[in-house]
Each structure stands twice: as structure tokens, then as C-alpha cells.
C-alpha positions in Angstrom: 0.0 -0.1 -0.1 0.9 3.6 -0.8 0.6 6.2 2.0 -1.8 9.0 1.0 -1.0 11.2 4.3 1.9 11.8 6.7 1.7 13.6 9.8 1.1 13.4 13.7 -1.7 12.7 16.2 -1.2 15.7 18.5 -1.5 15.8 22.2 -0.6 19.1 23.0 3.2 19.2 23.3 3.5 15.6 22.5 2.6 13.8 19.0 2.6 10.4 17.7 4.2 10.4 14.0 1.9 8.1 11.7 1.1 7.4 8.1 -2.4 7.1 6.7 -3.4 4.4 4.1 -6.8 4.0 2.3 -8.4 1.1 4.0 -10.8 0.5 1.2 -10.9 0.2 -2.4 -14.0 0.7 -4.8 -14.4 -2.3 -6.9 -16.1 -1.1 -9.8 -17.8 -3.5 -12.4 -15.3 -2.8 -15.2 -17.9 -1.8 -17.9 -17.4 1.2 -19.8 -19.6 3.3 -22.0 -19.2 2.3 -25.7 -20.6 2.9 -29.1 -22.6 -0.2 -29.6 -21.9 -0.3 -33.4 -18.4 -0.8 -33.2 -17.3 -1.0 -29.4 -15.4 2.6 -29.5 -15.1 4.0 -26.0 -17.2 7.1 -25.5 -15.3 10.2 -24.7 -16.6 12.9 -22.2 -15.1 16.2 -22.9 -15.2 19.5 -21.2 -17.1 22.3 -22.8 -17.4 25.9 -21.8 -21.0 26.9 -21.6 -20.3 30.6 -22.3 -18.5 30.1 -25.6 -19.2 26.4 -26.4 -15.4 25.7 -27.0 -13.6 22.6 -25.7 -11.7 23.5 -22.6 -8.0 21.9 -22.2 -7.1 20.6 -18.7 -4.6 23.3 -18.1 -7.4 25.9 -18.2 -10.0 24.2 -15.7 -10.1 25.8 -12.5 -12.6 26.2 -9.5 -15.1 28.9 -8.9 -17.6 30.3 -6.7 -21.1 31.6 -8.5 -22.4 34.7 -7.1 -26.2 35.4 -6.9 -25.9 37.8 -9.8 -24.6 35.5 -12.3 -20.7 36.5 -11.7 -18.2 34.0 -10.7 -15.2 34.4 -8.4 -12.5 32.4 -10.1 -9.9 30.8 -7.7 -6.8 29.2 -8.7 -4.7 26.5 -7.2 -2.5 28.9 -5.8 -5.3 30.8 -4.1 -6.6 27.6 -2.6 -3.1 26.6 -1.5 -2.6 30.0 0.4 -5.6 29.2 2.6 -4.4 28.2 6.1 -5.2 24.6 7.3 -4.1 24.2 10.8 -4.4 20.4 10.5 -2.6 20.1 7.2 0.1 17.8 8.8 -1.5 17.0 12.2 -4.5 15.2 13.4 -5.9 17.5 16.1 -7.5 15.7 19.1 -11.0 17.2 20.1 -12.2 14.7 22.6 -12.8 10.9 23.5 -16.6 9.9 23.3 -18.4 6.6 23.7 -18.3 4.7 20.3 -22.2 3.9 20.5 -22.8 7.7 20.4 -21.3 8.1 17.0 -23.9 7.5 14.3 -22.2 5.5 11.2 -24.2 7.8 8.9 -21.7 10.4 9.5 -18.6 8.1 8.2 -17.1 8.8 5.1 -14.0 6.9 4.5 -11.6 4.7 6.4 -7.8 4.9 6.7 -5.3 2.8 8.3 -2.9 4.6 10.7 0.7 3.1 10.9 3.2 4.5 13.5 6.6 5.6 12.4 9.2 3.7 14.5 9.9 6.5 16.9 6.1 6.5 17.9 5.3 2.8 18.0 5.3 2.5 21.9 3.1 5.6 22.4 0.7 4.4 19.5 0.3 0.8 21.2 -0.4 2.6 24.6 -2.9 4.8 23.1 -4.6 1.8 21.4 -4.7 -0.2 24.7 -6.2 2.7 26.7 -8.8 3.4 24.0 -10.0 -0.5 24.2 -10.2 -0.3 27.8 -12.3 2.9 28.1 -14.5 1.7 25.1 -14.1 5.3 23.6 -13.2 6.7 20.2 -11.3 9.9 19.6 -12.8 12.7 17.9 -10.4 14.7 15.6 -10.0 17.2 13.2 -7.9 16.6 10.0 -7.2 17.9 6.6 -6.9 15.6 3.7 -6.8 16.7 0.0 -6.8 20.1 0.9 -10.2 19.9 2.7 -10.5 20.0 6.6 -13.0 17.4 8.0 -14.1 15.9 11.2 -13.1 12.4 12.0 -13.1 9.8 14.8 -10.0 7.4 15.4 -11.1 3.9 16.5 -9.3 0.8 17.4 -9.5 -2.5 15.2 -7.2 -5.3 16.4 -4.8 -3.0 18.0 -4.6 -0.9 14.8 -5.8 2.6 14.9 -8.3 3.5 12.2 -9.1 7.0 11.1 -12.8 7.4 10.0 -13.2 10.7 8.2 -16.8 12.2 8.8 -19.1 14.4 7.2 -20.0 17.8 8.9 -23.3 17.9 10.7 -25.0 20.1 7.9 -23.8 17.7 5.2 -26.3 15.1 6.6 -29.8 15.3 5.2 -32.6 15.4 7.7 -35.1 12.7 6.7 -38.7 13.9 6.4 -41.2 10.9 5.3 -44.9 11.0 5.6 -45.1 7.6 7.8 -42.9 9.4 10.4 -45.9 11.9 11.2 -48.5 9.1 11.0 -49.8 6.9 14.0 -49.1 3.5 12.8 -50.7 0.8 14.8 -48.5 -2.2 15.5 -49.7 -4.9 17.8 -47.6 -6.3 20.6 -48.1 -9.9 19.3 -46.7 -8.9 15.8 -43.6 -7.4 17.2 -43.0 -10.6 19.2 -43.2 -12.8 16.4 -40.9 -10.5 14.3 -38.3 -10.6 17.0 -38.6 -14.4 17.0 -38.0 -14.6 13.6 -34.9 -12.2 13.7 -33.6 -14.5 16.6 -33.8 -17.3 14.2 -31.7 -15.5 11.5 -29.4 -14.3 14.2 -25.5 -14.9 14.0 -22.2 -13.4 14.0 -21.1 -11.1 11.5 -18.4 -12.8 9.1 -17.8 -10.6 6.2 -15.9 -13.4 4.4 -19.3 -15.3 4.1 -20.9 -12.7 1.8 -20.3 -12.8 -1.9 -21.0 -10.3 -4.7 -23.2 -12.6 -6.8 -23.9 -9.7 -9.4 -20.2 -9.2 -10.2 -19.8 -13.1 -10.5 -22.6 -13.4 -12.9 -21.2 -10.5 -14.8 -17.9 -11.8 -15.2 -19.2 -15.3 -16.2 -21.5 -13.4 -18.9 -18.4 -11.5 -20.1 -16.5 -14.9 -20.5 -19.1 -16.6 -22.1 -19.7 -13.9 -24.7 -15.9 -13.5 -25.3 -15.4 -17.3 -25.8 -18.6 -17.3 -28.1 -16.9 -14.6 -30.4 -19.5 -11.9 -29.5 -16.7 -9.2 -29.7 -16.6 -5.7 -31.1 -13.2 -4.7 -32.5 -13.0 -0.9 -32.0 -9.2 -0.9 -33.0 -10.3 -2.6 -36.4 -13.0 0.0 -36.8 -10.6 2.8 -36.4 -8.3 1.2 -39.0 -11.2 0.6 -41.4 -12.1 4.3 -41.0 -8.6 5.3 -41.9 -8.7 3.1 -44.8 -12.0 4.6 -46.0 -10.6 8.1 -45.4 -7.4 7.1 -47.5 -9.4 5.6 -50.3 -11.6 8.8 -50.5 -8.6 11.0 -50.4 -7.1 9.0 -53.2 -10.3 8.9 -54.9 -10.6 12.9 -54.8 -6.8 13.1 -55.9 -7.6 10.9 -58.8 -10.5 12.8 -59.8 -8.6 16.1 -59.6 -5.7 14.5 -61.5 -8.1 13.2 -64.2 -9.9 16.6 -64.3 -6.3 18.3 -64.7 -5.5 15.9 -67.6 -8.9 16.6 -69.4 -8.3 20.4 -68.9 -4.8 20.1 -70.3 -6.0 17.7 -73.2 -8.7 20.2 -74.0 -6.5 23.1 -74.0 -4.0 21.2 -76.3 -6.8 20.4 -78.8 -8.0 24.0 -78.7 -4.4 25.2 -79.3 -4.0 22.7 -82.2 -7.3 23.8 -83.6 -6.3 27.4 -83.5 -2.9 26.5 -85.0 -4.6 24.6 -87.9 -6.9 27.4 -88.6 -4.0 29.9 -88.6 -2.2 27.6 -91.0 -5.1 27.2 -93.2 -5.6 31.2 -93.1 -2.0 31.7 -94.1 -2.4 29.0 -97.1 -5.4 30.8 -98.5 -3.7 34.2 -98.0 -0.9 33.0 -99.9 -3.1 31.5 -102.6 -4.9 34.6 -103.1 -1.6 36.5 -103.4 -0.5 34.2 -106.1 -3.6 34.5 -108.0 -3.5 38.4 -108.0 -0.1 38.3 -109.5 -1.2 36.1 -112.2 
């Protein structure tokens, strides 16, 4: 794994040096958008809504729209100049019971590895947090954005869970929440018994992504059955078509040039013949007048 952040867990004058690693990875299906006729990949390009021109990556920035329609454009240098007190340090705010933190706030998980100099303090902190049953509420800046977070313990390893700010969590408001739904005690007891029958320990390895497995089997079957698009061949065919069209156009131009040259030569020959005939007749008339 490659560290995505390096800094310290700060406790006043003392700090534990750590490195952060992404604990999870998004396993996408592998599917891409393609042109169904030839399998060519669909490209998504950036266009400016003001002038309709395609925008190169070097001209893409960030901006804040104002109510009147104007935009405050911010460069990377502008954003880099903003102070981030937690840019290289995880600031400890408090320790709270783990059950008080609603998982809806969790955004992303990072493993925290201690640097050699901070290993003993790291393990001490891990043991103390396990004994107290509390998690550490912290403030940290990752990818140029400061965020709330909690540090919790998993098998003696400290995990940083970045969190959403409270105003980023939507408040639910559904009609049934305001209705008086009548649920009988016997029905609740029956549902509870059914839940007990399905109860067990959570073992993640027992759960399989059946959709991804089925998708992989479908892709393999189609590939083995020869149901393939060849976008490279389509591009090559398009190049051949364009070349033939260019050659055809060139040939037509050449033929037209030859025809024009032939026509001009024929006209010149006709004029030369007419001039010779006129000279012959003039000479004949001159001879006849002398006689």
C-alpha cells in the first residue's frame, strides 16, 4: 500500500508520528460506455457553456458563483494559500463512547501506521482506548479539505474514519413519520422471534458479490462465443475509408487536370490549324492576284 498522508496525532506538546493508508478500495464493475455499433469508447469532454469551446485541462479551475451570475475564479495558488491548521497533524478534540457516533457520519476509512519513533506511544494509546471503550474525535485535513473524524481501534490498529460535517447529513422527512401506525405487541414478538432465528455473528467472508460473479461469467461466455466488437479494427477501417476517399478525390482532380490540359491542347491545335489554313489561303490569293 502507498501512504496517502503523513503527519502526527497531536496531544498538546506531544505527538505520535503516523502514516495514513486507504483502508478500502472501490471495486467497480469494469464496464465502460461504448458505441454499440463498433465498441469504441465514449469520450466525455469539457465544454465551456459561455463560448461552447472545448476546454483543455490546463484551463480548468474552480469558481464560486455569485447570486447575480458573476463567478469568483480561484486558482490552485489561491486555494494553497488558505491556512489549514491540521494540514500535517490530526488534532484531538475529545474522547466519546463509540455508541454515540452514528455511522451515517462516516465517509472513508484509513489505516494509521506508526513511525518507528512513535510505536510505543501508538500501542499505549490503542490499549487505553480499548479499555475505556471510547473513540477519539479529531479534526484533520486531507486533500486540501479539513474534515471531522474519529479514530477507533481495530485489532490494536488505529483507524481514522473521516466524517461528514453535521450540515452535510440530510434530515429525513417522510410521511409515515408523522402518522400513528398501529403495530400490535404480538406482531412485534413474532417478528423478534424470526429475527432471533436468523441471528448470528457477522463474518464478512461469508458474503459474496453474486452480481459481479454473474457479470464476469457473462463476459467470459460472450468472449468465448466470439461476440466481440473490434474498435481498433473499426478505427483502421475508418482510416482506410478516409485514405481511399482521399485517393479518389486526388484521382478525380488529376483526371480533371488531364482533361483540362487535353482540352487546352486540342484547342491550341485547332487554332494552329486554323492559322495555317488562313495563311495558306492568303498565300493562294496573293499568287492568284499576281497572275
